[in-house]
Every structure is written in structure tokens, then in C-alpha cells.
All heavy atoms as a GROMACS GRO file, in nm:
protein
  610
    1MET      N    1  -1.008   0.625   7.183
    1MET     CA    2  -1.016   0.635   7.041
    1MET      C    3  -0.872   0.620   6.982
    1MET      O    4  -0.782   0.682   7.033
    1MET     CB    5  -1.076   0.770   7.000
    1MET     CG    6  -1.076   0.790   6.851
    1MET     SD    7  -1.126   0.957   6.805
    1MET     CE    8  -1.301   0.930   6.781
    2GLU      N    9  -0.861   0.541   6.877
    2GLU     CA   10  -0.730   0.520   6.816
    2GLU      C   11  -0.691   0.638   6.730
    2GLU      O   12  -0.772   0.696   6.658
    2GLU     CB   13  -0.735   0.393   6.731
    2GLU     CG   14  -0.603   0.355   6.674
    2GLU     CD   15  -0.607   0.225   6.596
    2GLU    OE1   16  -0.680   0.137   6.641
    2GLU    OE2   17  -0.537   0.215   6.498
    3ASN      N   18  -0.566   0.677   6.734
    3ASN     CA   19  -0.515   0.784   6.656
    3ASN      C   20  -0.513   0.744   6.508
    3ASN      O   21  -0.470   0.636   6.474
    3ASN     CB   22  -0.376   0.820   6.703
    3ASN     CG   23  -0.322   0.946   6.637
    3ASN    OD1   24  -0.355   0.976   6.522
    3ASN    ND2   25  -0.238   1.017   6.707
    4SER      N   26  -0.557   0.834   6.419
    4SER     CA   27  -0.567   0.800   6.278
    4SER      C   28  -0.432   0.775   6.215
    4SER      O   29  -0.422   0.706   6.113
    4SER     CB   30  -0.641   0.910   6.201
    4SER     OG   31  -0.565   1.030   6.208
    5PHE      N   32  -0.324   0.824   6.274
    5PHE     CA   33  -0.192   0.803   6.221
    5PHE      C   34  -0.144   0.662   6.248
    5PHE      O   35  -0.042   0.619   6.192
    5PHE     CB   36  -0.090   0.903   6.274
    5PHE     CG   37  -0.109   1.040   6.213
    5PHE    CD1   38  -0.154   1.144   6.286
    5PHE    CD2   39  -0.085   1.058   6.078
    5PHE    CE1   40  -0.176   1.268   6.228
    5PHE    CE2   41  -0.102   1.183   6.019
    5PHE     CZ   42  -0.149   1.286   6.095
    6ASN      N   43  -0.210   0.587   6.329
    6ASN     CA   44  -0.172   0.450   6.353
    6ASN      C   45  -0.231   0.359   6.249
    6ASN      O   46  -0.197   0.241   6.241
    6ASN     CB   47  -0.219   0.404   6.494
    6ASN     CG   48  -0.140   0.476   6.603
    6ASN    OD1   49  -0.030   0.518   6.581
    6ASN    ND2   50  -0.208   0.496   6.716
    7GLN      N   51  -0.319   0.404   6.164
    7GLN     CA   52  -0.382   0.325   6.064
    7GLN      C   53  -0.289   0.323   5.941
    7GLN      O   54  -0.222   0.418   5.908
    7GLN     CB   55  -0.515   0.380   6.025
    7GLN     CG   56  -0.616   0.376   6.140
    7GLN     CD   57  -0.747   0.442   6.100
    7GLN    OE1   58  -0.764   0.486   5.989
    7GLN    NE2   59  -0.838   0.448   6.196
    8ASN      N   60  -0.290   0.212   5.876
    8ASN     CA   61  -0.207   0.192   5.756
    8ASN      C   62  -0.286   0.234   5.634
    8ASN      O   63  -0.344   0.150   5.566
    8ASN     CB   64  -0.164   0.044   5.748
    8ASN     CG   65  -0.043   0.026   5.658
    8ASN    OD1   66   0.028   0.121   5.628
    8ASN    ND2   67  -0.022  -0.098   5.619
    9ARG      N   68  -0.289   0.366   5.602
    9ARG     CA   69  -0.367   0.415   5.492
    9ARG      C   70  -0.291   0.521   5.414
    9ARG      O   71  -0.197   0.580   5.467
    9ARG     CB   72  -0.503   0.467   5.534
    9ARG     CG   73  -0.491   0.587   5.629
    9ARG     CD   74  -0.627   0.639   5.664
    9ARG     NE   75  -0.668   0.740   5.564
    9ARG     CZ   76  -0.745   0.846   5.593
    9ARG    NH1   77  -0.786   0.865   5.715
    9ARG    NH2   78  -0.774   0.932   5.501
   10VAL      N   79  -0.330   0.541   5.294
   10VAL     CA   80  -0.273   0.643   5.206
   10VAL      C   81  -0.338   0.775   5.239
   10VAL      O   82  -0.460   0.781   5.263
   10VAL     CB   83  -0.294   0.606   5.058
   10VAL    CG1   84  -0.252   0.716   4.969
   10VAL    CG2   85  -0.224   0.476   5.023
   11TYR      N   86  -0.256   0.882   5.245
   11TYR     CA   87  -0.308   1.014   5.271
   11TYR      C   88  -0.295   1.098   5.144
   11TYR      O   89  -0.187   1.094   5.080
   11TYR     CB   90  -0.232   1.084   5.384
   11TYR     CG   91  -0.300   1.068   5.515
   11TYR    CD1   92  -0.281   0.954   5.592
   11TYR    CD2   93  -0.376   1.172   5.569
   11TYR    CE1   94  -0.340   0.942   5.712
   11TYR    CE2   95  -0.439   1.158   5.693
   11TYR     CZ   96  -0.420   1.043   5.766
   11TYR     OH   97  -0.479   1.027   5.884
   12GLY      N   98  -0.389   1.180   5.113
   12GLY     CA   99  -0.370   1.281   5.011
   12GLY      C  100  -0.285   1.388   5.067
   12GLY      O  101  -0.290   1.423   5.187
   13TRP      N  102  -0.201   1.447   4.980
   13TRP     CA  103  -0.112   1.555   5.022
   13TRP      C  104  -0.191   1.671   5.084
   13TRP      O  105  -0.154   1.722   5.190
   13TRP     CB  106  -0.031   1.605   4.900
   13TRP     CG  107   0.066   1.708   4.927
   13TRP    CD1  108   0.050   1.843   4.901
   13TRP    CD2  109   0.193   1.698   4.994
   13TRP    NE1  110   0.158   1.910   4.943
   13TRP    CE2  111   0.246   1.824   5.002
   13TRP    CE3  112   0.260   1.589   5.048
   13TRP    CZ2  113   0.371   1.847   5.056
   13TRP    CZ3  114   0.386   1.614   5.104
   13TRP    CH2  115   0.438   1.736   5.108
   14GLY      N  116  -0.298   1.709   5.021
   14GLY     CA  117  -0.379   1.818   5.072
   14GLY      C  118  -0.444   1.787   5.205
   14GLY      O  119  -0.454   1.869   5.292
   15LYS      N  120  -0.488   1.663   5.222
   15LYS     CA  121  -0.552   1.621   5.350
   15LYS      C  122  -0.452   1.633   5.465
   15LYS      O  123  -0.485   1.687   5.571
   15LYS     CB  124  -0.604   1.479   5.336
   15LYS     CG  125  -0.654   1.415   5.461
   15LYS     CD  126  -0.780   1.481   5.511
   15LYS     CE  127  -0.835   1.399   5.631
   15LYS     NZ  128  -0.940   1.465   5.700
   16LEU      N  129  -0.332   1.583   5.442
   16LEU     CA  130  -0.229   1.592   5.548
   16LEU      C  131  -0.194   1.735   5.576
   16LEU      O  132  -0.184   1.775   5.694
   16LEU     CB  133  -0.104   1.511   5.511
   16LEU     CG  134   0.005   1.504   5.619
   16LEU    CD1  135  -0.049   1.431   5.744
   16LEU    CD2  136   0.130   1.431   5.566
   17ALA      N  137  -0.179   1.814   5.472
   17ALA     CA  138  -0.148   1.957   5.489
   17ALA      C  139  -0.254   2.027   5.570
   17ALA      O  140  -0.223   2.110   5.659
   17ALA     CB  141  -0.126   2.023   5.355
   18GLN      N  142  -0.380   1.998   5.544
   18GLN     CA  143  -0.490   2.061   5.618
   18GLN      C  144  -0.493   2.019   5.766
   18GLN      O  145  -0.536   2.097   5.849
   18GLN     CB  146  -0.625   2.024   5.555
   18GLN     CG  147  -0.647   2.094   5.424
   18GLN     CD  148  -0.710   2.231   5.439
   18GLN    OE1  149  -0.801   2.258   5.365
   18GLN    NE2  150  -0.668   2.313   5.528
   19LEU      N  151  -0.442   1.900   5.796
   19LEU     CA  152  -0.433   1.864   5.936
   19LEU      C  153  -0.328   1.947   6.008
   19LEU      O  154  -0.344   1.979   6.124
   19LEU     CB  155  -0.397   1.716   5.949
   19LEU     CG  156  -0.506   1.613   5.901
   19LEU    CD1  157  -0.453   1.472   5.904
   19LEU    CD2  158  -0.630   1.627   5.990
   20TYR      N  159  -0.219   1.982   5.941
   20TYR     CA  160  -0.115   2.067   6.000
   20TYR      C  161  -0.158   2.214   6.003
   20TYR      O  162  -0.120   2.286   6.092
   20TYR     CB  163   0.015   2.052   5.923
   20TYR     CG  164   0.095   1.930   5.969
   20TYR    CD1  165   0.093   1.817   5.890
   20TYR    CD2  166   0.172   1.929   6.082
   20TYR    CE1  167   0.165   1.704   5.931
   20TYR    CE2  168   0.244   1.819   6.124
   20TYR     CZ  169   0.243   1.706   6.042
   20TYR     OH  170   0.310   1.594   6.084
   21PHE      N  171  -0.233   2.255   5.902
   21PHE     CA  172  -0.271   2.397   5.891
   21PHE      C  173  -0.421   2.408   5.869
   21PHE      O  174  -0.467   2.438   5.754
   21PHE     CB  175  -0.196   2.462   5.774
   21PHE     CG  176  -0.047   2.450   5.784
   21PHE    CD1  177   0.019   2.352   5.713
   21PHE    CD2  178   0.026   2.534   5.864
   21PHE    CE1  179   0.157   2.340   5.724
   21PHE    CE2  180   0.162   2.525   5.875
   21PHE     CZ  181   0.229   2.428   5.805
   22PRO      N  182  -0.502   2.379   5.971
   22PRO     CA  183  -0.648   2.375   5.951
   22PRO      C  184  -0.715   2.511   5.922
   22PRO      O  185  -0.827   2.512   5.875
   22PRO     CB  186  -0.696   2.316   6.084
   22PRO     CG  187  -0.593   2.352   6.181
   22PRO     CD  188  -0.462   2.351   6.108
   23ASN      N  189  -0.648   2.621   5.949
   23ASN     CA  190  -0.714   2.751   5.941
   23ASN      C  191  -0.680   2.828   5.815
   23ASN      O  192  -0.708   2.944   5.804
   23ASN     CB  193  -0.681   2.834   6.064
   23ASN     CG  194  -0.736   2.772   6.192
   23ASN    OD1  195  -0.840   2.715   6.194
   23ASN    ND2  196  -0.656   2.778   6.298
   24ILE      N  197  -0.617   2.762   5.715
   24ILE     CA  198  -0.587   2.825   5.591
   24ILE      C  199  -0.638   2.736   5.477
   24ILE      O  200  -0.673   2.618   5.500
   24ILE     CB  201  -0.435   2.855   5.572
   24ILE    CG1  202  -0.352   2.731   5.579
   24ILE    CG2  203  -0.392   2.953   5.679
   24ILE    CD1  204  -0.201   2.756   5.556
   25SER      N  205  -0.642   2.790   5.355
   25SER     CA  206  -0.692   2.712   5.243
   25SER      C  207  -0.604   2.592   5.216
   25SER      O  208  -0.485   2.592   5.254
   25SER     CB  209  -0.699   2.799   5.118
   25SER     OG  210  -0.568   2.824   5.070
   26GLN      N  211  -0.661   2.492   5.152
   26GLN     CA  212  -0.582   2.369   5.122
   26GLN      C  213  -0.463   2.406   5.033
   26GLN      O  214  -0.354   2.351   5.055
   26GLN     CB  215  -0.670   2.265   5.055
   26GLN     CG  216  -0.596   2.138   5.029
   26GLN     CD  217  -0.684   2.027   4.979
   26GLN    OE1  218  -0.805   2.026   5.006
   26GLN    NE2  219  -0.630   1.930   4.914
   27LYS      N  220  -0.476   2.490   4.941
   27LYS     CA  221  -0.367   2.530   4.853
   27LYS      C  222  -0.253   2.594   4.931
   27LYS      O  223  -0.136   2.561   4.914
   27LYS     CB  224  -0.412   2.624   4.744
   27LYS     CG  225  -0.307   2.664   4.646
   27LYS     CD  226  -0.362   2.752   4.534
   27LYS     CE  227  -0.248   2.782   4.436
   27LYS     NZ  228  -0.301   2.862   4.324
   28SER      N  229  -0.287   2.685   5.020
   28SER     CA  230  -0.185   2.749   5.110
   28SER      C  231  -0.122   2.645   5.202
   28SER      O  232  -0.003   2.647   5.228
   28SER     CB  233  -0.245   2.863   5.188
   28SER     OG  234  -0.289   2.964   5.101
   29ALA      N  235  -0.204   2.554   5.256
   29ALA     CA  236  -0.156   2.453   5.349
   29ALA      C  237  -0.056   2.359   5.280
   29ALA      O  238   0.048   2.328   5.341
   29ALA     CB  239  -0.276   2.377   5.404
   30THR      N  240  -0.085   2.320   5.156
   30THR     CA  241   0.006   2.232   5.086
   30THR      C  242   0.139   2.301   5.060
   30THR      O  243   0.246   2.240   5.075
   30THR     CB  244  -0.052   2.177   4.957
   30THR    OG1  245  -0.090   2.285   4.872
   30THR    CG2  246  -0.171   2.087   4.978
   31GLY      N  247   0.135   2.427   5.024
   31GLY     CA  248   0.258   2.501   5.003
   31GLY      C  249   0.339   2.518   5.131
   31GLY      O  250   0.462   2.507   5.130
   32GLN      N  251   0.271   2.545   5.240
   32GLN     CA  252   0.340   2.565   5.371
   32GLN      C  253   0.401   2.432   5.417
   32GLN      O  254   0.516   2.430   5.464
   32GLN     CB  255   0.243   2.617   5.473
   32GLN     CG  256   0.308   2.654   5.600
   32GLN     CD  257   0.412   2.762   5.588
   32GLN    OE1  258   0.389   2.861   5.520
   32GLN    NE2  259   0.529   2.749   5.651
   33LEU      N  260   0.332   2.322   5.396
   33LEU     CA  261   0.385   2.193   5.438
   33LEU      C  262   0.509   2.158   5.355
   33LEU      O  263   0.611   2.113   5.409
   33LEU     CB  264   0.279   2.081   5.423
   33LEU     CG  265   0.324   1.939   5.464
   33LEU    CD1  266   0.372   1.938   5.614
   33LEU    CD2  267   0.210   1.841   5.443
   34LEU      N  268   0.507   2.189   5.225
   34LEU     CA  269   0.624   2.166   5.141
   34LEU      C  270   0.740   2.247   5.187
   34LEU      O  271   0.853   2.202   5.192
   34LEU     CB  272   0.590   2.192   4.995
   34LEU     CG  273   0.700   2.162   4.894
   34LEU    CD1  274   0.743   2.014   4.904
   34LEU    CD2  275   0.654   2.195   4.754
   35LYS      N  276   0.717   2.373   5.231
   35LYS     CA  277   0.825   2.456   5.281
   35LYS      C  278   0.888   2.395   5.405
   35LYS      O  279   1.008   2.397   5.421
   35LYS     CB  280   0.774   2.596   5.315
   35LYS     CG  281   0.748   2.684   5.195
   35LYS     CD  282   0.694   2.817   5.237
   35LYS     CE  283   0.649   2.901   5.118
   35LYS     NZ  284   0.593   3.031   5.159
   36TRP      N  285   0.800   2.347   5.494
   36TRP     CA  286   0.850   2.283   5.618
   36TRP      C  287   0.935   2.161   5.586
   36TRP      O  288   1.038   2.136   5.650
   36TRP     CB  289   0.735   2.240   5.707
   36TRP     CG  290   0.672   2.349   5.791
   36TRP    CD1  291   0.691   2.486   5.779
   36TRP    CD2  292   0.590   2.328   5.903
   36TRP    NE1  293   0.616   2.548   5.873
   36TRP    CE2  294   0.555   2.457   5.952
   36TRP    CE3  295   0.538   2.217   5.965
   36TRP    CZ2  296   0.471   2.474   6.060
   36TRP    CZ3  297   0.453   2.236   6.072
   36TRP    CH2  298   0.420   2.364   6.121
   37ILE      N  299   0.892   2.082   5.486
   37ILE     CA  300   0.961   1.959   5.450
   37ILE      C  301   1.101   1.996   5.388
   37ILE      O  302   1.200   1.934   5.419
   37ILE     CB  303   0.881   1.877   5.355
   37ILE    CG1  304   0.766   1.812   5.429
   37ILE    CG2  305   0.962   1.768   5.283
   37ILE    CD1  306   0.660   1.747   5.343
   38ARG      N  307   1.103   2.097   5.305
   38ARG     CA  308   1.227   2.130   5.238
   38ARG      C  309   1.335   2.188   5.334
   38ARG      O  310   1.452   2.189   5.294
   38ARG     CB  311   1.199   2.237   5.128
   38ARG     CG  312   1.134   2.176   5.008
   38ARG     CD  313   1.116   2.274   4.898
   38ARG     NE  314   1.071   2.204   4.780
   38ARG     CZ  315   1.006   2.264   4.683
   38ARG    NH1  316   0.978   2.390   4.688
   38ARG    NH2  317   0.968   2.194   4.575
   39VAL      N  318   1.297   2.230   5.452
   39VAL     CA  319   1.394   2.279   5.550
   39VAL      C  320   1.483   2.167   5.599
   39VAL      O  321   1.599   2.188   5.634
   39VAL     CB  322   1.318   2.345   5.671
   39VAL    CG1  323   1.412   2.372   5.786
   39VAL    CG2  324   1.251   2.472   5.622
   40SER      N  325   1.432   2.043   5.601
   40SER     CA  326   1.508   1.929   5.653
   40SER      C  327   1.565   1.846   5.541
   40SER      O  328   1.491   1.774   5.468
   40SER     CB  329   1.416   1.841   5.739
   40SER     OG  330   1.485   1.725   5.779
   41ASP      N  331   1.699   1.850   5.524
   41ASP     CA  332   1.762   1.763   5.427
   41ASP      C  333   1.737   1.618   5.452
   41ASP      O  334   1.717   1.539   5.358
   41ASP     CB  335   1.916   1.795   5.418
   41ASP     CG  336   1.945   1.932   5.366
   41ASP    OD1  337   1.867   1.988   5.288
   41ASP    OD2  338   2.053   1.982   5.402
   42LYS      N  339   1.742   1.577   5.575
   42LYS     CA  340   1.715   1.436   5.612
   42LYS      C  341   1.576   1.393   5.572
   42LYS      O  342   1.558   1.288   5.515
   42LYS     CB  343   1.737   1.416   5.760
   42LYS     CG  344   1.693   1.277   5.811
   42LYS     CD  345   1.801   1.202   5.876
   42LYS     CE  346   1.756   1.070   5.935
   42LYS     NZ  347   1.716   0.970   5.840
   43LEU      N  348   1.476   1.477   5.602
   43LEU     CA  349   1.340   1.444   5.568
   43LEU      C  350   1.325   1.435   5.416
   43LEU      O  351   1.262   1.341   5.363
   43LEU     CB  352   1.244   1.543   5.625
   43LEU     CG  353   1.094   1.523   5.593
   43LEU    CD1  354   1.046   1.385   5.626
   43LEU    CD2  355   1.011   1.629   5.665
   44MET      N  356   1.380   1.530   5.340
   44MET     CA  357   1.372   1.526   5.195
   44MET      C  358   1.437   1.399   5.142
   44MET      O  359   1.383   1.330   5.055
   44MET     CB  360   1.442   1.650   5.136
   44MET     CG  361   1.362   1.775   5.140
   44MET     SD  362   1.216   1.772   5.037
   44MET     CE  363   1.284   1.765   4.875
   45HIS      N  364   1.553   1.364   5.198
   45HIS     CA  365   1.625   1.243   5.155
   45HIS      C  366   1.538   1.117   5.181
   45HIS      O  367   1.525   1.033   5.096
   45HIS     CB  368   1.759   1.231   5.225
   45HIS     CG  369   1.828   1.102   5.197
   45HIS    ND1  370   1.892   1.079   5.078
   45HIS    CD2  371   1.844   0.992   5.273
   45HIS    CE1  372   1.942   0.955   5.082
   45HIS    NE2  373   1.915   0.902   5.198
   46ASP      N  374   1.484   1.110   5.307
   46ASP     CA  375   1.402   0.990   5.342
   46ASP      C  376   1.280   0.983   5.248
   46ASP      O  377   1.245   0.869   5.206
   46ASP     CB  378   1.357   1.004   5.488
   46ASP     CG  379   1.466   0.980   5.586
   46ASP    OD1  380   1.577   0.934   5.545
   46ASP    OD2  381   1.449   1.011   5.706
   47LEU      N  382   1.216   1.092   5.221
   47LEU     CA  383   1.096   1.089   5.136
   47LEU      C  384   1.131   1.050   4.991
   47LEU      O  385   1.062   0.969   4.932
   47LEU     CB  386   1.029   1.228   5.136
   47LEU     CG  387   0.951   1.261   5.266
   47LEU    CD1  388   0.906   1.407   5.260
   47LEU    CD2  389   0.835   1.166   5.289
   48GLU      N  390   1.240   1.103   4.943
   48GLU     CA  391   1.279   1.068   4.807
   48GLU      C  392   1.317   0.922   4.798
   48GLU      O  393   1.290   0.857   4.697
   48GLU     CB  394   1.395   1.160   4.761
   48GLU     CG  395   1.349   1.304   4.734
   48GLU     CD  396   1.461   1.403   4.713
   48GLU    OE1  397   1.576   1.369   4.732
   48GLU    OE2  398   1.430   1.518   4.682
   49GLU      N  399   1.385   0.870   4.900
   49GLU     CA  400   1.420   0.728   4.902
   49GLU      C  401   1.293   0.641   4.902
   49GLU      O  402   1.295   0.529   4.855
   49GLU     CB  403   1.507   0.695   5.022
   49GLU     CG  404   1.647   0.744   5.014
   49GLU     CD  405   1.733   0.670   4.916
   49GLU    OE1  406   1.727   0.542   4.916
   49GLU    OE2  407   1.797   0.730   4.835
   50ALA      N  408   1.187   0.695   4.960
   50ALA     CA  409   1.060   0.624   4.966
   50ALA      C  410   0.972   0.645   4.842
   50ALA      O  411   0.857   0.604   4.842
   50ALA     CB  412   0.983   0.661   5.096
   51GLY      N  413   1.030   0.713   4.742
   51GLY     CA  414   0.958   0.731   4.614
   51GLY      C  415   0.879   0.860   4.600
   51GLY      O  416   0.811   0.879   4.504
   52TRP      N  417   0.891   0.953   4.697
   52TRP     CA  418   0.818   1.077   4.691
   52TRP      C  419   0.894   1.179   4.610
   52TRP      O  420   1.020   1.184   4.612
   52TRP     CB  421   0.792   1.128   4.828
   52TRP     CG  422   0.722   1.263   4.833
   52TRP    CD1  423   0.588   1.282   4.824
   52TRP    CD2  424   0.779   1.390   4.843
   52TRP    NE1  425   0.556   1.417   4.828
   52TRP    CE2  426   0.675   1.482   4.839
   52TRP    CE3  427   0.908   1.436   4.853
   52TRP    CZ2  428   0.699   1.621   4.847
   52TRP    CZ3  429   0.933   1.572   4.862
   52TRP    CH2  430   0.828   1.661   4.858
   53HIS      N  431   0.818   1.266   4.544
   53HIS     CA  432   0.878   1.386   4.485
   53HIS      C  433   0.767   1.494   4.476
   53HIS      O  434   0.648   1.459   4.477
   53HIS     CB  435   0.936   1.358   4.346
   53HIS     CG  436   0.839   1.306   4.245
   53HIS    ND1  437   0.750   1.386   4.178
   53HIS    CD2  438   0.808   1.176   4.207
   53HIS    CE1  439   0.673   1.311   4.098
   53HIS    NE2  440   0.707   1.189   4.116
   54PRO      N  441   0.807   1.620   4.477
   54PRO     CA  442   0.705   1.726   4.470
   54PRO      C  443   0.615   1.705   4.350
   54PRO      O  444   0.661   1.668   4.242
   54PRO     CB  445   0.790   1.855   4.456
   54PRO     CG  446   0.921   1.822   4.519
   54PRO     CD  447   0.943   1.676   4.485
   55GLY      N  448   0.484   1.723   4.370
   55GLY     CA  449   0.388   1.706   4.267
   55GLY      C  450   0.301   1.586   4.285
   55GLY      O  451   0.195   1.575   4.226
   56LEU      N  452   0.348   1.489   4.364
   56LEU     CA  453   0.265   1.367   4.388
   56LEU      C  454   0.147   1.410   4.475
   56LEU      O  455   0.158   1.490   4.568
   56LEU     CB  456   0.344   1.258   4.460
   56LEU     CG  457   0.445   1.182   4.376
   56LEU    CD1  458   0.515   1.078   4.462
   56LEU    CD2  459   0.382   1.118   4.256
   57LYS      N  460   0.030   1.355   4.446
   57LYS     CA  461  -0.089   1.392   4.522
   57LYS      C  462  -0.120   1.304   4.641
   57LYS      O  463  -0.196   1.340   4.725
   57LYS     CB  464  -0.208   1.391   4.426
   57LYS     CG  465  -0.197   1.494   4.318
   57LYS     CD  466  -0.324   1.507   4.232
   57LYS     CE  467  -0.297   1.606   4.123
   57LYS     NZ  468  -0.404   1.694   4.106
   58TYR      N  469  -0.053   1.190   4.645
   58TYR     CA  470  -0.079   1.096   4.757
   58TYR      C  471   0.052   1.052   4.822
   58TYR      O  472   0.156   1.044   4.757
   58TYR     CB  473  -0.150   0.973   4.702
   58TYR     CG  474  -0.291   1.004   4.650
   58TYR    CD1  475  -0.307   1.022   4.514
   58TYR    CD2  476  -0.395   1.023   4.735
   58TYR    CE1  477  -0.433   1.058   4.465
   58TYR    CE2  478  -0.518   1.059   4.688
   58TYR     CZ  479  -0.538   1.076   4.554
   58TYR     OH  480  -0.660   1.110   4.505
   59LEU      N  481   0.044   1.026   4.950
   59LEU     CA  482   0.156   0.981   5.027
   59LEU      C  483   0.127   0.838   5.076
   59LEU      O  484   0.020   0.807   5.123
   59LEU     CB  485   0.175   1.067   5.152
   59LEU     CG  486   0.206   1.215   5.127
   59LEU    CD1  487   0.181   1.295   5.257
   59LEU    CD2  488   0.349   1.229   5.085
   60THR      N  489   0.231   0.752   5.060
   60THR     CA  490   0.220   0.617   5.115
   60THR      C  491   0.222   0.628   5.267
   60THR      O  492   0.268   0.730   5.327
   60THR     CB  493   0.331   0.528   5.066
   60THR    OG1  494   0.455   0.576   5.122
   60THR    CG2  495   0.340   0.523   4.915
   61PRO      N  496   0.180   0.525   5.338
   61PRO     CA  497   0.193   0.526   5.484
   61PRO      C  498   0.337   0.547   5.530
   61PRO      O  499   0.359   0.622   5.626
   61PRO     CB  500   0.143   0.386   5.523
   61PRO     CG  501   0.046   0.350   5.418
   61PRO     CD  502   0.108   0.407   5.290
   62ARG      N  503   0.434   0.496   5.458
   62ARG     CA  504   0.576   0.512   5.497
   62ARG      C  505   0.612   0.662   5.482
   62ARG      O  506   0.680   0.717   5.568
   62ARG     CB  507   0.661   0.427   5.412
   62ARG     CG  508   0.809   0.443   5.442
   62ARG     CD  509   0.889   0.365   5.344
   62ARG     NE  510   0.986   0.285   5.412
   62ARG     CZ  511   1.068   0.202   5.357
   62ARG    NH1  512   1.061   0.183   5.229
   62ARG    NH2  513   1.155   0.136   5.425
   63GLN      N  514   0.576   0.722   5.372
   63GLN     CA  515   0.608   0.863   5.349
   63GLN      C  516   0.543   0.950   5.451
   63GLN      O  517   0.604   1.043   5.509
   63GLN     CB  518   0.564   0.904   5.209
   63GLN     CG  519   0.642   0.838   5.098
   63GLN     CD  520   0.577   0.849   4.963
   63GLN    OE1  521   0.464   0.886   4.952
   63GLN    NE2  522   0.651   0.814   4.860
   64ARG      N  523   0.416   0.921   5.482
   64ARG     CA  524   0.344   0.998   5.584
   64ARG      C  525   0.414   0.984   5.720
   64ARG      O  526   0.427   1.080   5.793
   64ARG     CB  527   0.196   0.947   5.593
   64ARG     CG  528   0.114   1.025   5.692
   64ARG     CD  529   0.004   0.944   5.753
   64ARG     NE  530   0.053   0.826   5.819
   64ARG     CZ  531   0.008   0.704   5.798
   64ARG    NH1  532  -0.091   0.679   5.715
   64ARG    NH2  533   0.060   0.601   5.864
   65ASP      N  534   0.456   0.864   5.752
   65ASP     CA  535   0.524   0.840   5.877
   65ASP      C  536   0.654   0.914   5.886
   65ASP      O  537   0.690   0.965   5.995
   65ASP     CB  538   0.551   0.690   5.898
   65ASP     CG  539   0.422   0.612   5.926
   65ASP    OD1  540   0.318   0.674   5.954
   65ASP    OD2  541   0.426   0.486   5.918
   66TYR      N  542   0.724   0.932   5.775
   66TYR     CA  543   0.851   1.013   5.779
   66TYR      C  544   0.814   1.158   5.814
   66TYR      O  545   0.885   1.222   5.895
   66TYR     CB  546   0.924   1.008   5.643
   66TYR     CG  547   0.998   0.880   5.619
   66TYR    CD1  548   0.997   0.823   5.494
   66TYR    CD2  549   1.074   0.817   5.716
   66TYR    CE1  550   1.068   0.708   5.463
   66TYR    CE2  551   1.144   0.703   5.688
   66TYR     CZ  552   1.142   0.650   5.567
   66TYR     OH  553   1.214   0.534   5.538
   67ILE      N  554   0.712   1.208   5.749
   67ILE     CA  555   0.672   1.348   5.777
   67ILE      C  556   0.630   1.366   5.922
   67ILE      O  557   0.677   1.455   5.991
   67ILE     CB  558   0.558   1.391   5.680
   67ILE    CG1  559   0.612   1.394   5.535
   67ILE    CG2  560   0.504   1.527   5.723
   67ILE    CD1  561   0.505   1.414   5.432
   68VAL      N  562   0.542   1.278   5.969
   68VAL     CA  563   0.496   1.291   6.109
   68VAL      C  564   0.613   1.269   6.206
   68VAL      O  565   0.619   1.338   6.307
   68VAL     CB  566   0.380   1.188   6.130
   68VAL    CG1  567   0.342   1.189   6.281
   68VAL    CG2  568   0.260   1.228   6.048
   69GLY      N  569   0.704   1.181   6.171
   69GLY     CA  570   0.817   1.156   6.263
   69GLY      C  571   0.908   1.276   6.272
   69GLY      O  572   0.964   1.303   6.378
   70HIS      N  573   0.919   1.356   6.163
   70HIS     CA  574   1.007   1.473   6.166
   70HIS      C  575   0.935   1.596   6.221
   70HIS      O  576   0.993   1.672   6.295
   70HIS     CB  577   1.059   1.507   6.025
   70HIS     CG  578   1.177   1.430   5.987
   70HIS    ND1  579   1.177   1.299   5.951
   70HIS    CD2  580   1.304   1.469   5.977
   70HIS    CE1  581   1.297   1.261   5.920
   70HIS    NE2  582   1.381   1.360   5.934
   71LEU      N  583   0.807   1.612   6.184
   71LEU     CA  584   0.731   1.731   6.223
   71LEU      C  585   0.646   1.717   6.346
   71LEU      O  586   0.598   1.816   6.398
   71LEU     CB  587   0.646   1.778   6.103
   71LEU     CG  588   0.717   1.806   5.974
   71LEU    CD1  589   0.617   1.844   5.867
   71LEU    CD2  590   0.824   1.914   5.989
   72GLY      N  591   0.623   1.597   6.389
   72GLY     CA  592   0.532   1.572   6.496
   72GLY      C  593   0.391   1.554   6.441
   72GLY      O  594   0.364   1.586   6.328
   73GLU      N  595   0.302   1.504   6.527
   73GLU     CA  596   0.163   1.484   6.481
   73GLU      C  597   0.096   1.622   6.476
   73GLU      O  598   0.118   1.708   6.557
   73GLU     CB  599   0.090   1.392   6.579
   73GLU     CG  600   0.135   1.248   6.570
   73GLU     CD  601   0.045   1.154   6.640
   73GLU    OE1  602  -0.066   1.189   6.667
   73GLU    OE2  603   0.095   1.046   6.676
   74PRO      N  604   0.011   1.636   6.371
   74PRO     CA  605  -0.062   1.764   6.357
   74PRO      C  606  -0.165   1.786   6.468
   74PRO      O  607  -0.202   1.694   6.532
   74PRO     CB  608  -0.131   1.750   6.220
   74PRO     CG  609  -0.127   1.604   6.184
   74PRO     CD  610  -0.020   1.545   6.266
   0.00000   0.00000   0.00000
């Protein structure tokens, strides 16, 4: 089976957060994922360069790849 992260698709912020934190609510998961992202200046810089900012509901494949590259696959 092909890993879903190899597909070139847009992810909702909440959907990606739920993959990392499947046992908590989506709202809590999105907050926790944002905390993890903010710990890394490099990741924040890469995401901002790719057009991301807090509050966006969707991630481009490139933005998602930056997150997965820094945090590992969920």
C-alpha cells in the first residue's frame, strides 16, 4: 500500500493534526501541532517562505512536506 504522504494533495490543518494526535480532539490536536511547529525556527521559516501563516486552514503539499520532514511521519 502506498503511503498517503507520497500523494500530491492538499491537507486540512485539522486532518494533519489528527494524524499526529489521534487520541485528542481536533481542536486540541491543531493547537498541539502548532506548538510543535513553533519550537523550530527553521520549520517556521520554511513554512512562512512557502506562504503559510497561523490561521490558514489548508496546507499545500510543500508545506505538509516541510512539517513531515521536520517532525517525521505521524
